[in-house]
N, C-alpha and C positions, 0 to 999 in steps of 0.2 A: 777540032769540028766545034761549030758553034751550037750547042744545044740551047741555052736560053737567049733568046734574040733581043727581047726589050723587056723594060718593066716601066710600068706606070703607074698613077694613083686615080682611084675611082672618084672622080669630080663630082658625080651625084650624092657622094655619101658627105656627111659634115665632117670637117678637119676638127680635130680636138684641140683645147687651149693648152694642155701640157705638154711636158716633153714626151716624145720627140717632135710633137708638131711645131714647136717654137724654134726649132734649129733652122736658122735662114736658109741654108742649104737644101735641106730637107721639104721647106715650105715651098721651092720651086716645082717640085712634083704636086705637092698639094693643092697649090693654087695655080695648076696648069701653066705656068709661067714657062715650063718644059713639059711638052706634051708627052714625052716618053724619054727614058733613058736607052738607047739602044746598044747593043753589044755586037760589034760587028767584027771583033779580033777575038782570036782564041784566047789571048792574055790580055786582061783590062786592069788598070791601076786605078785605084782611088787615092788621091794625093790631097794633102792640107794639112794646116796646123792642128794640135790637139783642140779638140772640141769644134772642129768645124763640121763634123758628122759623118766623115767618111766611115770610121767603124761601126757608128748606128745605123747607117744604111746597109752595110754587109751583114749586121746581125739580122735587121730585118727581112733581108734577103734570104738568110739562113732559115729564119722562122716562115716564110711565105714559101719557101722551096720543100720544108720540111726535112732539112737535111741533117744526117747523123752527124754527131760531134766526136770529135778526140779529146778524152780526158776531162771531160764535165758531163754533168747530166744532160738529159734531153732538152732540144730547144723548147719543147711544149710545155715543160715543167719548171725550168730554171728561173727562178724569182727574180734574178738580175735582168731577164729579158721581158718583163710583165708589160712595161709602157711599149717596147720595142714590137713585142705580139700585137698589140691593138694597132699600130702603126701599118703592120704586116697583113693584118687581114683586109686591109681596102688596097692592097697593092694587085695591080693585075700583071700577072707574067705571060708572055707570048713566047713560044717554044719553037725552034724548029724542029728537035725531036727530044722529047721529054725523057730525062734520065733520072734513074733513083740511084744510081751510082756516084761515089764521090764522098766529100765530108766538109765539115766546117770546122777549121781550127783557129782558136785565138793563141797569142804568144803565151798568156799565162797558162792556158790549158795544157800546152806541151810541157811545160816546167810541171805541172800538177800531175800530168800522166806518167811521165817518168817516175816520179815519186811514187806513184800508187803501184806501178809495176814491180817496183824493187820492194815495196812492202808485202804486195802480193806474193811473190816469190819466196820471201823469207818466212812468212806465215806458212805456206806449203812445205818447206824443208823442214819446218819445226814440227809439222802434224806427222811427217815421214819418220822424223826422230822418235815421235811419241808411239807410232805403230810398231817400230823396230822393238820399242821397250815392252810394249803390251802383247806383242805376239811372241815374245822368247817361248821357247818349248813347244810351239804350235808348228803346223805345217806349212812348208813352203807356199803351198796352194792358198792356204786362209791369209796369210800373210800377203801374197801377191794380190788377191782380191781387194784385201783392204787397202791397200795402196795404190792399187791401178789408176783411181781416178785424179790423185795428186801425181803420179807418176805421169800420166798422160797430158795433163795441164802444162806440167813443166816441159815436156817435150814439144809441146806446141809453142810455147814461150822460146825455147830455145831455137825453134826453126824458124820463128818470125823475127828474134831479136838478138840470137847468139848467147853471149854470157850475160845478157841483160842490159836495158837502155842504160841504167846507172853505172855500168862498168865503163862507159865511153864518156869522151869530153861532149859537151852540149851540142858542138857542131855534128860531131859522128853520130849522136843517137838521133838526132833531127833528120839525119839523111836515113838511118836506119828504120826510124818509124814510117817515114815519109814514104819510103819504097816498099816496106811490107804493107801499106794501108793503100796504096794504090791499085786501082784496076783501070783497065781502058775504057774510054767512052763515058766518063764521070765528070760532073761539075764540083770543082774544087772551090771553096771560099776561104782564103786564108788572110788573118789579120796579122800585120806586122811578123811574118816569117824570118826576118832578119834578126831578130832579137838574139838568137843563139849563136849567130853566124859572124864569124870574121869577114872581111872584105873578100879574102880569097876563097873562102866558103860560098859567099854570094855569087861570085862568079861561077862555082860549080852547080850552085841551085839554078842558076840561068840555063847552063847544060841540060840539067835535068828536066825543066821546065819543057826545053825543046823537045826532049825525048818523049815526053807524057803527051805534049801537044800532036806529035807524031802518031800516038797510040789513040787519038781521039778525046784528049783531055780539053777541059775549057776551065780557065782560071781567072778569078776575079779577086784581086789582091789589094788591099789597104797596106800602104807601106810609107816609109820616111827615106827608103833607100835610094840615091841617085844612082846606084849600080844595077839594083834590079830593074829600075824604070827604063834603063838603056835596052830592055829586052827588043829585039828587032820586031817591028810590026805592030807593036802593043798599041792598045788604046789607052790614054791616059785622061780621066776626068779630075778637075781640080774642084775642091769644096770650099777653096779660099774665097774671102770677099761676100760671103753669104750668098754665092750663087753656085749654080752647078753647070760647069761649061767643060768642053773639050778643049785641050790645050796639046802643044806639041812639046816634046821632050826639053827642047832648049828653052820654052817658057816657064819651066817649072823652078821656083824658088830654089828647090835642091839643086839644080843643075846650077843655076847661077852664082848662089853663095859656095858651093862647092868649089866651082871652077875659079872664082875669084879668090879665094882663100888659098886655094893650091899656089896661084899665080903669083900672090903675094901675101904670105901668111901676116909677115911683120907689119904690113899696113893695119890688118885687121885687129890682129894683138894690140897694137900701140894704142888703137881709137877703142878698143874694150878696156884696157888696165889703165888709162891715166886718170 
């Protein structure tokens, strides 16, 4: 389902002079060179070189939507998003059906979240050991009441993540986290989700996206992965060349370079290493 139909920039408001207003591709919305960025597919990809603005626009969308985050502080208080929030305040969102379900996740947030959950689990286990020592000789009821909050939280973590996200490989922990946090009919904003995934795991993610789309999920994803970009029926927006434009899968630089390299790797390597 397509929840968010389009985003545009309020041209009646003055554009700022600093970041991110100076990012050429984002100025397309500010200057009305692109009246609106339309979302007409359940899966949309933002593609382009580092620094082209794709992740910045995704962050601005998260701020404008008020999305919850995975593994970081709120988008409303994250100091790294201060400038992006200023841009987001002037964005106009058009919804088919507004939803508060879903989340925003950057690749670095995922790794941070795994470490955070592991640390929290160890701290609660240590607290339980202290309770065992402190309540020696006291009734089972008193000990049970003291340990109940920790046991309940550990049980909830077990239901969500099994032995713990840090007990899995990066790819396994990513899917465990993703499945546990997914709810139907949500808007999901993902920045480079391929970071912890091998090529075969990226194919698994494509299958998982299809399952979630079938349950009413909408995805907007910033990526460098030519595997993910091949998702059937996805819309692809390029941020390269200082513009924002809709392109086909075969037009992406990721596709053409990967295909050329795989067809003749020695030719590429000879040119690079001479």
